TIVO-783742 format. One line per 3 residues: for each residue x, y, z of C-alpha. Coordinates in nm, 2 decimals. Layout:
N
X/Y/Z; ...
***
This chain:
241
-2.05/-0.96/0.10; -1.81/-0.90/-0.19; -1.45/-0.79/-0.21
-1.36/-0.43/-0.33; -1.04/-0.42/-0.54; -0.83/-0.11/-0.51
-0.52/-0.21/-0.71; -0.29/-0.48/-0.83; 0.06/-0.47/-0.68
0.40/-0.63/-0.74; 0.43/-0.78/-0.39; 0.74/-0.68/-0.20
0.69/-0.98/0.03; 0.56/-1.27/-0.18; 0.35/-1.53/0.00
0.53/-1.85/0.06; 0.27/-2.02/-0.14; 0.02/-1.92/-0.41
-0.34/-1.87/-0.32; -0.52/-1.64/-0.08; -0.26/-1.60/0.19
-0.25/-1.24/0.31; 0.09/-1.07/0.31; 0.03/-0.69/0.38
-0.24/-0.53/0.60; -0.33/-0.16/0.57; -0.57/-0.13/0.86
-0.95/-0.07/0.89; -0.97/0.20/0.62; -1.19/0.04/0.36
-1.43/0.23/0.14; -1.77/0.29/0.28; -1.67/0.41/0.63
-1.76/0.07/0.79; -1.41/0.00/0.93; -1.34/-0.28/0.69
-0.98/-0.41/0.70; -0.78/-0.34/0.38; -0.53/-0.62/0.31
-0.35/-0.81/0.03; -0.41/-1.15/-0.12; -0.14/-1.29/-0.35
-0.08/-1.52/-0.64; 0.29/-1.60/-0.70; 0.46/-1.26/-0.68
0.17/-1.03/-0.75; -0.12/-0.93/-0.52; -0.45/-0.75/-0.50
-0.53/-0.49/-0.24; -0.88/-0.55/-0.12; -1.14/-0.50/0.15
-1.48/-0.65/0.23; -1.77/-0.46/0.07; -2.13/-0.50/-0.02
-2.18/-0.57/-0.39; -2.31/-0.22/-0.47; -2.25/0.08/-0.68
-2.07/0.34/-0.47; -2.16/0.71/-0.55; -1.87/0.91/-0.70
-1.86/1.12/-0.38; -1.56/1.30/-0.23; -1.56/1.06/0.07
-1.56/0.75/-0.15; -1.30/0.87/-0.41; -1.07/0.99/-0.13
-1.10/0.66/0.05; -1.00/0.48/-0.27; -0.72/0.72/-0.34
-0.57/0.71/0.02; -0.54/0.33/-0.01; -0.36/0.36/-0.35
-0.12/0.61/-0.19; -0.04/0.37/0.10; 0.02/0.08/-0.15
0.25/0.30/-0.35; 0.47/0.36/-0.05; 0.62/0.01/-0.08
0.49/-0.14/-0.40; 0.46/-0.09/-0.78; 0.09/-0.03/-0.83
-0.17/-0.08/-1.10; -0.48/0.11/-0.99; -0.82/-0.06/-1.03
-1.11/0.13/-1.17; -1.33/0.29/-0.90; -1.60/0.06/-0.77
-1.45/-0.27/-0.89; -1.60/-0.54/-0.67; -1.56/-0.92/-0.70
-1.78/-1.19/-0.53; -1.50/-1.33/-0.31; -1.13/-1.38/-0.27
-1.13/-1.70/-0.47; -1.27/-1.52/-0.77; -1.00/-1.25/-0.75
-0.72/-1.51/-0.73; -0.85/-1.74/-1.01; -1.00/-1.48/-1.26
-0.79/-1.17/-1.19; -0.45/-1.26/-1.05; -0.40/-1.61/-1.20
-0.61/-1.54/-1.51; -0.43/-1.22/-1.60; -0.09/-1.30/-1.44
0.12/-1.25/-1.75; -0.06/-0.93/-1.85; -0.01/-0.78/-1.50
0.36/-0.88/-1.48; 0.42/-0.70/-1.81; 0.24/-0.39/-1.69
0.41/-0.39/-1.35; 0.75/-0.41/-1.53; 0.65/-0.10/-1.73
0.55/0.08/-1.41; 0.87/0.00/-1.22; 1.04/0.32/-1.11
0.73/0.53/-1.19; 0.45/0.67/-0.99; 0.09/0.76/-1.10
-0.01/1.11/-0.99; -0.37/1.22/-0.99; -0.46/1.58/-1.09
-0.81/1.70/-1.05; -0.93/2.06/-1.12; -1.25/2.23/-1.01
-1.41/2.57/-1.07; -1.37/2.78/-0.75; -1.66/3.02/-0.82
-1.95/2.88/-1.03; -2.14/3.21/-1.01; -1.85/3.38/-1.19
-1.83/3.11/-1.45; -2.20/3.13/-1.53; -2.18/3.51/-1.55
-1.91/3.47/-1.81; -2.11/3.22/-2.00; -2.42/3.45/-1.99
-2.22/3.71/-2.19; -2.22/3.48/-2.49; -2.41/3.66/-2.77
-2.65/3.37/-2.86; -2.74/3.31/-2.50; -2.81/3.69/-2.45
-3.03/3.69/-2.77; -3.24/3.40/-2.65; -3.28/3.55/-2.30
-3.40/3.87/-2.47; -3.66/3.67/-2.67; -3.80/3.52/-2.35
-3.85/3.87/-2.21; -3.99/4.03/-2.53; -4.21/3.75/-2.65
-4.40/3.62/-2.35; -4.66/3.47/-2.59; -4.41/3.24/-2.74
-4.33/2.90/-2.59; -4.13/3.02/-2.29; -4.06/2.66/-2.20
-3.90/2.58/-2.53; -3.68/2.90/-2.52; -3.57/2.82/-2.16
-3.48/2.47/-2.26; -3.28/2.60/-2.55; -3.10/2.85/-2.32
-3.02/2.57/-2.08; -2.88/2.36/-2.35; -2.66/2.64/-2.48
-2.53/2.72/-2.13; -2.44/2.35/-2.06; -2.27/2.33/-2.40
-2.07/2.64/-2.33; -1.97/2.52/-1.99; -1.85/2.19/-2.13
-1.65/2.37/-2.40; -1.50/2.60/-2.13; -1.40/2.30/-1.92
-1.24/2.13/-2.22; -1.03/2.44/-2.30; -0.91/2.47/-1.94
-0.83/2.10/-1.92; -0.63/2.11/-2.24; -0.43/2.41/-2.11
-0.35/2.23/-1.78; -0.25/1.91/-1.96; -0.02/2.10/-2.19
0.16/2.24/-1.89; 0.22/1.89/-1.74; 0.25/1.63/-2.01
0.62/1.70/-2.09; 0.71/1.57/-1.74; 0.51/1.25/-1.78
0.57/0.92/-1.95; 0.20/0.88/-2.02; -0.13/1.03/-1.90
-0.50/0.96/-1.92; -0.81/1.18/-1.89; -1.09/1.02/-1.69
-1.46/1.12/-1.67; -1.58/1.41/-1.46; -1.91/1.46/-1.28
-2.10/1.78/-1.21; -2.06/2.14/-1.33; -1.76/2.22/-1.10
-1.53/1.93/-1.20; -1.31/2.05/-1.48; -1.06/1.77/-1.51
-0.99/1.43/-1.37; -0.65/1.30/-1.49; -0.37/1.07/-1.40
0.00/1.12/-1.50; 0.26/0.84/-1.51; 0.58/1.00/-1.40
0.93/0.87/-1.34; 1.00/0.89/-0.97; 1.31/1.10/-1.04
1.08/1.37/-1.19; 0.82/1.36/-0.92; 0.95/1.67/-0.73
0.97/1.86/-1.06; 0.61/1.76/-1.13; 0.51/1.87/-0.77
0.67/2.21/-0.84; 0.48/2.24/-1.17; 0.15/2.18/-0.99
0.24/2.45/-0.74; 0.31/2.69/-1.03; -0.03/2.61/-1.18
-0.20/2.66/-0.84; -0.05/3.01/-0.81; -0.14/3.10/-1.16
-0.50/2.98/-1.16; -0.56/3.01/-0.79; -0.84/3.27/-0.82
-1.04/3.06/-1.06; -0.95/2.69/-1.01; -0.90/2.46/-0.72
-0.65/2.18/-0.78; -0.66/1.84/-0.60; -0.33/1.66/-0.64
-0.26/1.31/-0.51
***
C-alpha cells in the first residue's frame, strides 16, 4: 500500500518535532472511495496531505478528480497550499518525508511564500451539446466535400475517405476547443497573478485551467465566472472550484 499525495502545505500547526508526526486530519475521504483517512505528515513547518492508496494509475474520472479537488479545497481553508499533480503516489510516509519534504524543503518554502495570501482556483469548461458542435463542424467545406466523395464514389477506398473525414473532424474539434479556451482565458487572466492550462481528456472537455488569484480579488473572480456562465450557458458548462 502506498501513500497518495494531494498537496504540500505550510502547516498552521507545526509538529513539535520533525518526522512523520501527524498534525491535521481531514477524515475518511481519500481518493478511490475506500474510506481512507486523509491526514498530514510534517517536516519542520511544512507538511504533505496524504492518504493510503494502492500504487496504481487512477483513471481521470469525475469521481477521482473531484475527490482530489475536494481535499485541496479543505486544505485551503486553513493553509497555504501547493497542489500535487493528480495521481502522485509514494511508497510510504518515510519516502515522502525524506525525498519530498526534507529533500525539497527550501524549494517548497520559497513557493509557499509566493503563494501566501493567494488562492488557486480551478476552471474547467465542457461542451454542453456535442451533437450541436459536431453539426457545426460538419458544415466545414472540406469535410462536406469528402463526405460527398464517399457518397458519389462507392468504388473508391471508402475506408480511406472515412478515416480522412474522421481526422478532419477531430482536427476541427481541437481547433474549436482551442479558440474557446483562449477566449475564456482572456476574460479571466487580468484578475490572476498567474495561470496554467492543463491537459484535457475526451471530446467534451474544452479547458482545464488553474488561476492563481490574490484572496482580495477572489470575489471579483467569482463574479467574472458567473458572467461567463450566463454568456456561454447555452453552449458551455463551467466547473469552478
